[in-house]
C-alpha positions in Angstrom: 40.1 -25.4 -38.8 37.1 -25.0 -41.1 35.5 -21.6 -41.8 31.8 -21.0 -41.3 31.0 -21.7 -44.9 32.8 -25.0 -44.7 31.0 -25.8 -41.5 27.7 -25.1 -43.1 28.5 -27.8 -45.7 29.1 -30.2 -42.8 25.7 -29.3 -41.4 23.9 -30.0 -44.6 25.7 -33.3 -45.0 24.6 -34.4 -41.5 21.0 -33.1 -42.1 21.0 -35.0 -45.4 22.0 -38.2 -43.6 19.3 -37.6 -40.9 16.7 -37.1 -43.6 17.7 -40.3 -45.3 17.7 -42.2 -42.0 14.3 -40.9 -41.0 12.8 -41.7 -44.4 14.1 -45.2 -44.1 12.9 -45.4 -40.5 16.5 -46.3 -39.4 17.9 -45.5 -36.0 20.7 -43.1 -35.8 22.8 -41.3 -33.3 23.1 -37.6 -34.0 26.4 -37.1 -32.2 27.9 -40.0 -34.2 26.8 -38.6 -37.5 28.3 -35.2 -36.6 31.5 -36.8 -35.4 31.9 -38.7 -38.7 32.0 -35.4 -40.6 34.2 -33.4 -38.2 37.7 -34.1 -37.0 37.3 -31.6 -34.2 34.1 -31.0 -32.2 32.5 -27.8 -33.2 29.7 -26.0 -31.3 28.3 -24.2 -34.3 27.8 -27.5 -36.2 26.4 -29.4 -33.2 24.0 -26.6 -32.1 22.9 -26.0 -35.7 22.3 -29.7 -36.5 20.5 -30.3 -33.2 18.5 -27.1 -33.7 17.4 -28.1 -37.2 16.5 -31.7 -36.1 14.6 -30.4 -33.0 12.7 -27.8 -34.9 12.3 -29.6 -38.3 8.5 -29.6 -38.1 8.3 -25.8 -37.6 11.1 -25.2 -40.2 9.1 -27.3 -42.7 6.0 -25.2 -41.9 7.9 -22.0 -42.8 9.2 -23.6 -46.0 5.7 -24.9 -47.0 4.2 -21.5 -46.3 6.5 -19.7 -48.7 7.1 -22.4 -51.4 4.9 -21.6 -54.3 2.8 -24.6 -55.5 5.3 -26.9 -53.9 6.2 -28.5 -50.5 9.5 -29.1 -48.9 9.1 -32.9 -48.9 9.0 -32.8 -52.7 12.5 -31.3 -52.9 15.5 -33.7 -53.0 17.2 -34.4 -49.7 20.1 -32.0 -50.4 17.8 -29.1 -51.2 15.7 -29.9 -48.1 18.9 -29.7 -46.0 20.0 -26.4 -47.5 16.6 -24.8 -47.1 16.3 -26.1 -43.6 19.7 -24.6 -42.6 18.7 -21.3 -44.2 15.4 -21.1 -42.4 17.0 -22.3 -39.1 19.6 -19.6 -39.3 17.0 -16.9 -40.1 14.6 -17.9 -37.3 16.7 -19.4 -34.5 20.1 -17.8 -34.6 21.8 -14.4 -34.4 23.4 -14.9 -37.8 22.9 -11.7 -39.7 19.9 -12.2 -42.0 21.8 -11.3 -45.2 24.6 -13.8 -44.3 22.1 -16.6 -43.6 20.4 -16.1 -46.9 23.7 -15.6 -48.9 25.2 -18.8 -47.4 22.2 -20.9 -48.3 22.3 -19.5 -51.8 26.0 -20.3 -52.1 25.4 -23.9 -51.0 22.5 -24.2 -53.4 24.8 -22.9 -56.2 27.3 -25.5 -55.4 24.9 -28.5 -55.0 21.7 -27.6 -56.9 20.6 -26.2 -60.2 19.6 -22.6 -61.0 15.9 -23.1 -60.5 16.5 -24.4 -56.9 18.9 -21.5 -56.2 16.1 -19.1 -57.2 13.5 -21.0 -55.2 15.7 -21.1 -52.1 16.4 -17.4 -52.5 12.8 -16.6 -52.9 11.6 -18.6 -49.9 14.3 -17.2 -47.6 13.7 -13.7 -48.8 10.0 -14.0 -48.2 10.5 -15.4 -44.7 13.0 -12.5 -44.0 10.6 -9.8 -45.2 7.3 -11.3 -43.9 8.3 -12.9 -40.6 10.8 -10.3 -39.4 8.1 -7.6 -39.6 5.6 -9.7 -37.7 7.8 -10.7 -34.8 
């Protein structure tokens, strides 16, 4: 059984695939993409992937609001997936805010460069401090 950190890696892999499929205007089945990545069905992964896909426009809006001189669509697909997961966990789940931010940063450290790690940290930290105080 995978731990939550490993499951988050699965989530960003599926979101990465979804982003690629959407960009290429290809049809895809979300459940099949999830099943390809997991040997055992997992509610956390399924709920997170579907939540990110269903709320992608709102998630992108949060990202764009807090990215400085940048937009989420200019990030590479992996960085988009990591940032989307972080924002999703902050805004739509009961995951402790510090955990959501830290997990996204750890994924960025593994898959991105230092500048992206700082950028993701900055965006999530800004969302946490600004949005949490306003509702």
